[in-house]
N, C-alpha and C positions, 0 to 999 in steps of 0.2 A: 652637906649644906643644901638647904632648899633654895630653889632658884630665886625666890623673893629675897632671901637673906644675902645671896650673892649680889643681886642688883643693888641692895642697900649699901654694899661696900664700895660701889662705884661713885665717883663724883656726881652730885645731883645735876650739875649743868650738862652732863653727858646724857643722863636719863631723860631730862626734860627737853633736850635738844638745844639748850641755850648756847652751848659751846660748839655746836655742829654747824659748819658752813657747807651748804650744798655746792658741789663742784660746778664749774662753768658748763660742762656738757650736760649735766642734769637740768640746770636752769633752762638751757636752750631746748632740751627735750620737752620740758614742762610747758614752755611758752608755745612751742609748735603744737603740742597736744591740745592746748586750750584755744588755739587759733588766734593768738594775740596779734593785734594790728594797730593801725594808725588812729583808729577811732576809740581806742581803749584808754581807760584811766586805771592804772595798776596801783594797788596797794600791797606791799609786802609787810605782813605783820610779823615782827621778829626778824627784821631785815639784816641784822648783824652788820657786816662791813660793807653792805650795799652793792655787792657784785650784781645782784639781780636787777638793780635799777639801771646800771650801765648797759647791761645786755638788752633790757627792755627798750631803752631809748635808742641805743646805737644799732642794734640788730633787727629790732621789730618796729621801730619808729612810732612808739605809742605817743598819744597826745600828752600824757602826764604820767609821771612815776613818783610814788611816795613811799618812803620807808619809815616804819615806826619800830622803835626798839627802846626798852627801858634801861639799856646799858649805855651810859653816857660815853664811855671810852670807845665802844664800837661805833657809835654815831659820829664821834670825832674822826675816827679812822675812815669811816664811810665818806665823810665830807672831804677829807684830803684826797681820797681815791677819785671821787667825782671831779674835784677841781683839777687833778693831774690829767684826767681824761677829757677835760673841757665838756663835762656832762652836767646839764642843769636839771637836777631832780630836787624834790623836797624831802628833808629829813626831819623827823619829829622824835625827840627824846621823851617818851611817855610810856606808861603802862597801856597796853592795847585795850584793856577793859575800860579805860577812861578816854580813849581816842575816838575821834569822829571820822567816818569814811563814807558818808552818805552818797558821794558822787562816784563811788567806785563802780567800774564795770567788771573788773577782774581782781580777785583777792587771793594771794598766796598765803596759806595758813597751815603751819606745821607745828602743832603743840601736842603734848601728851598728857598734860595736867588736866584731869577730868573736871576740876572746878573751873578752870579757865575755859575749857571747851564748852561746858554747859552755859557759862555766862555769855560767851561769844555767840553761841547758837541763837539766843534770843535777840541779839543785835542783828545777826545776819538775816533773820526772818523778816525784819523790818526794812531791809534794803529794797531798792526798786526791782521790779520783775526783770528777769533776764541776767541779773548780776551773777557772775560765775565765781564759785569758791573752790579753790584747788586744795585738796588735802593729800597727804602722803601716808600710805599704808592703811590707815583707818578712815572709814567714812564718818561723816557727821552723825551724832547719835540719832538713832531711829529714822535715818534717812537712806534712801536708795540713790546712789549716784546716777547722774544722767549719762555719764560716759566714763569708761574705765580703760586705762592702759597701765595696768599694775606695775609699780606701786602708786601711780598717780590716779587720783579720783576727782572727777569734776561734778559739782552740784550746782544746779541753777535755782535761783529764787523765782517762784515759790518752790519749796522742796517737795520731792516725792516722799511721802511717808511710808515707812516699812511697817507691815502688819506684824512682823516677827523678826527675831534675830536670824532665823533660818532663811527667810526671804531676802534679808539684807546680805547675808553671806553668799547666797546663790547669785545675787545680782553682781557681786564682785568677781567671783571665781568663774561664773559662766558655765558651770558643769552641773550635772544632776546629783553628783555626790563627790566628795573629796577623798581621794586616795593619797598615799604617801608621795607618789610621783608628782601629783598636782601640788601638794604642799611644798615639796622640794623646789619645784619650778618657780613658784611664786616667792619663796624665801630667797632664792638665788637672784631673782629679778630685783628684789629690794636691796640686797647687799651690793649688787653691781651698780644700781642706780645712785646710791648715796655714798658708796665707798670710794676710796682712792684706788686707781688701777693697780698700784703696787702694794696694797694692804696685805699684811701677812695673816690677819685673823679672819679673813672672809669665810673660810671653810668652817671655822668654829661657830661663827655667827649664823651661817646658813643651817648648820646642824640644829642649833638651838631653835631658830625660828621655824624650821620645817616641822620639828617635833611639836612645838607649841601650836602651830597651825592645825596639825592633824588632831591633837588632843582637844582643841577648842571645837573643831568640827564634830568630833565624836560626842563631846558633851552637849552639843546642840542638835545631835541626831542627824547630821548631814554627812557623816563619813560613810564610805562605801561598805565598810564592815564594822560591826560593833567590837569584834575581836581585834586585839592589837596585832598588826602585821609584823612579820619577822623583822623587816627593816626598821620599823619604829622601835621595837623592842631592843634591837641591836644598838641603835644610837642612844637610847635611854641608858643602856648598860655602859656604853663608852663614856657618856657624860658623867655617870656616877663613879665609874672605876678610875678614869684618868683625870677627870677634872673636879671630882668631889661634888658634882651638882645633881641633886635629886629632883626630878620632875614628875615622878610617879604619883605623888599626892594630888596633882592637878586633875587626874582622871576622876570623873564622878560616876 
């Protein structure tokens, strides 16, 4: 089975991130990374159950916190959670593509749907200078992050335009070329950042992500060698033999 076929067997809300809630420790790390403070107005696009709003107000003392989500049930749960914690935040049940957030100084944005990302990028470009957009794992299209603490990426309006995918990748990884050790390190950072401490499938996810990172680097001409390293070849074989997942076709 090709990797794409495997991903299609998973619930779409997992692939899109709709059912994924960032753990408290990750949200605190993100807000420290962005330097969230009392003068900020935070918008969490796709806020889920609203844990981020409680943390932003309670631990970082932001001026205002707004959560937007198209899932009415999650917005309802978020409202109850905020009320129980005596936290006063604004909740909006709406598609983020139709929402307004012109007063934002910080936006947390974690989506994988390319259509949504492209649509939101045009809205982000019109925000006031200095507004910070935080993404996870992937940068905004054709943009160079202003600050990186992988898997967290910070972009400031107006955005730095990337001249090529290679330039964009190098700005994220901060190395002259990507070998498998680098790929593994960054994949592991991601799984540790968003996963549960007792997750049993972290190793499996790290293997897939590290192999994909290296393959993408090779396809973009930024891997340290064009030849497939033994470690990559071994993990590709493990994925195919023990999990029935074929990633070899991704090599160009």
